[in-house]
C-alpha positions, 0 to 999 in steps of 0.5 A: 154239345160245343158248337165250333164256329165255321172256319175262316181263312185265318183259321187254315192259314195258322193251321198251314203255317202260312199268312192269309195271302197265302191262302187267298193266293191257293184259293183263288189258284192265281198269283196276287203280286209279288207272292208266289207260292210252291207246290209243298206249300200248296199242299199244306194249305190244302190239307189244312182246308180239307182238315177244317172243312173249309169252303169258301163263300163265293158271296160277300156277307156284308148284308144284315148279320152277315147273312146271304139269305140263301137257304141250301136244299140237299137232297139224297134222293133224285128229284128234279127234273121238276115233272118228276113227281114222287114223294119228295116232291110236295116237300120241295114244293113247299119249301120253295113256297115258305123260302119266296116269302121270307126273302130268301133264295133256294140253292139246290145241291145235286151233285151225284158222287163219283162212281155211281154212290150216293149223294154225300154232303163233303166232297173231299172233305169240304162241306159244301152246304156252308155256300148257304147261311142253312140247309134244309135236308132231304131223302134216305140212306143219310150218313149220320156221321156227317150229321154230327159232323155238321153239328160240330163245325156249326152249320145250321140245318133241318132235316125233313122227316125224323132223324136220330143221331145217338148222342147229337140230337138234331133239328127236324120236321116230321110226319106224325107216323105213331099217331096216324097209325094209332087211329088207323088201328082204332078205327078197324077196332071199333069196325069190329076187327081184333085180328090185325096183321102188319106188313113191311119191309125188312129195312127199318127205318125212323118213319118205319119203326114209328109205324109199327109202334103205334100199331103194336101200342094201340093193339096193347091199349085196346086188348086186342090180341098179340101183333101179327108182323111180317117184315120182307121183300114181298107179299105173297098169297102164302103170306095173306093165307097164313094170316088167313089162318091166324084170324086176321080180317085187317091188313096195314100195308106200310106203303103203297108199293106194300098195298099194291103187292097185297091186292094182288096177293088177295086177287090171286086167293079168290078173296074180295075187299072188303067183303073177306078182308080189310086193308089200310095203307100207312100213307098216301100215294102220289101217283094213281094208277089204273085200276088202283083201289080207292084206298083207305089211307092217311096223308102226309101233310108234306107241304106244310112239312117243306115250309116249317122246316124253312120257319125252323131253319131261319130260327136257326140261323136268326138265333144261333144259340136256339137249342135243336127244334123238333116238330111232329105234324099229324097225318089225317085218316081217310077212310076209303073203299077197302075198309069194312067190318069183318066177315061174318063167322057162318 
C-alpha cells in the first residue's frame, strides 16, 4: 500500500492557492508584518487544512532524524486518574516504563468528543496524534475507517490488542487467547470432562472471537463432542440448567463479569463448585471482591504487552519502510479452586 507522507504547510499553501506565509498567519491567528488575510482566504486555508489532515507541530523537529522523541497514547476508554486500576491500567504502566527506558516522553490524548460521543482520533478532520512521532492506541470501539486513514497518511501507530482492518494490516501486540483457551480446554479434558459449555457476550470482538476459536478447535482436535455455545447479555439459572441437561460438566466464562453471573446462578441452583460442575474464567480479573472464588483462569501479560508496543512503535518510527508488525504474547494458565474432575454418575 502506498503511504502518503505527512502533510506540510507547503502542501496546505498549494491546495489553498496561497503562499506559505499566508498559511502561517492563519495558523497563528495573528497578523505578521504587512500580511493581512481576508476572511474568504482564511476559510479556503482552513478547508485545505481539514482536507489534508494537517496538524501544526508545536515542537521544532530539530533532533536526530527530525523526531520530538514524543510517543502518543490514545485511549478510547477512560483510564485516568491513576487510581482507576481497570483492565487497561497495567498496559499503560508497561508503556510508561518502556518509554522511560528508551528516552521517550509520553503525550496522553484523553479529550472526549463533544456531546457524550466516544473519543475520536480526528477532531474537525485533523489528526491530533501528529503532535507525537507515533502513537499507541488502546481500548474498544475503534473507528476502523480512521485506522485506515492513519495508514494512508503514513502516521506510525501500534494497537494494544489484535485489530483486523480488512485490506489494511496494522501493527499490534495481542494476547494469545487462542492458545490460552486451548490449554484450558485440554486441561479440563485431561480431568475427565467431555461436555464443556462456552458462555460469552453477544458482541463479538477480535478478542472474544479468538477465545471461542481456541475452544472450538480444541474440541475438534480432541474429539470430545459438539460445541455448546451461548452468547447473551446475562447468565441465569435456566442457562446453566439447560447445559446440565445436555451433559455439560464444565463451563468457560468469557470474562470475570460472566463468571460472577455464572457463580450466582450455580448458587441459586443449589450446586457446588467443583463437586457438581467446574468453570474457568478466560482471563484474569484485576479487582478482587469479597467472597470471590479462587477462580481457575489465565493471566494476560498486560504490562509486557505495553512494553512490547513501545518497542514496535520505536522501530516503526526509526525505520519508516518497515511493514506492519504483529506480535502475539502467551498467557499463563492458573488452575484454581473452581475446577476438578467431573462428578461421578450413579
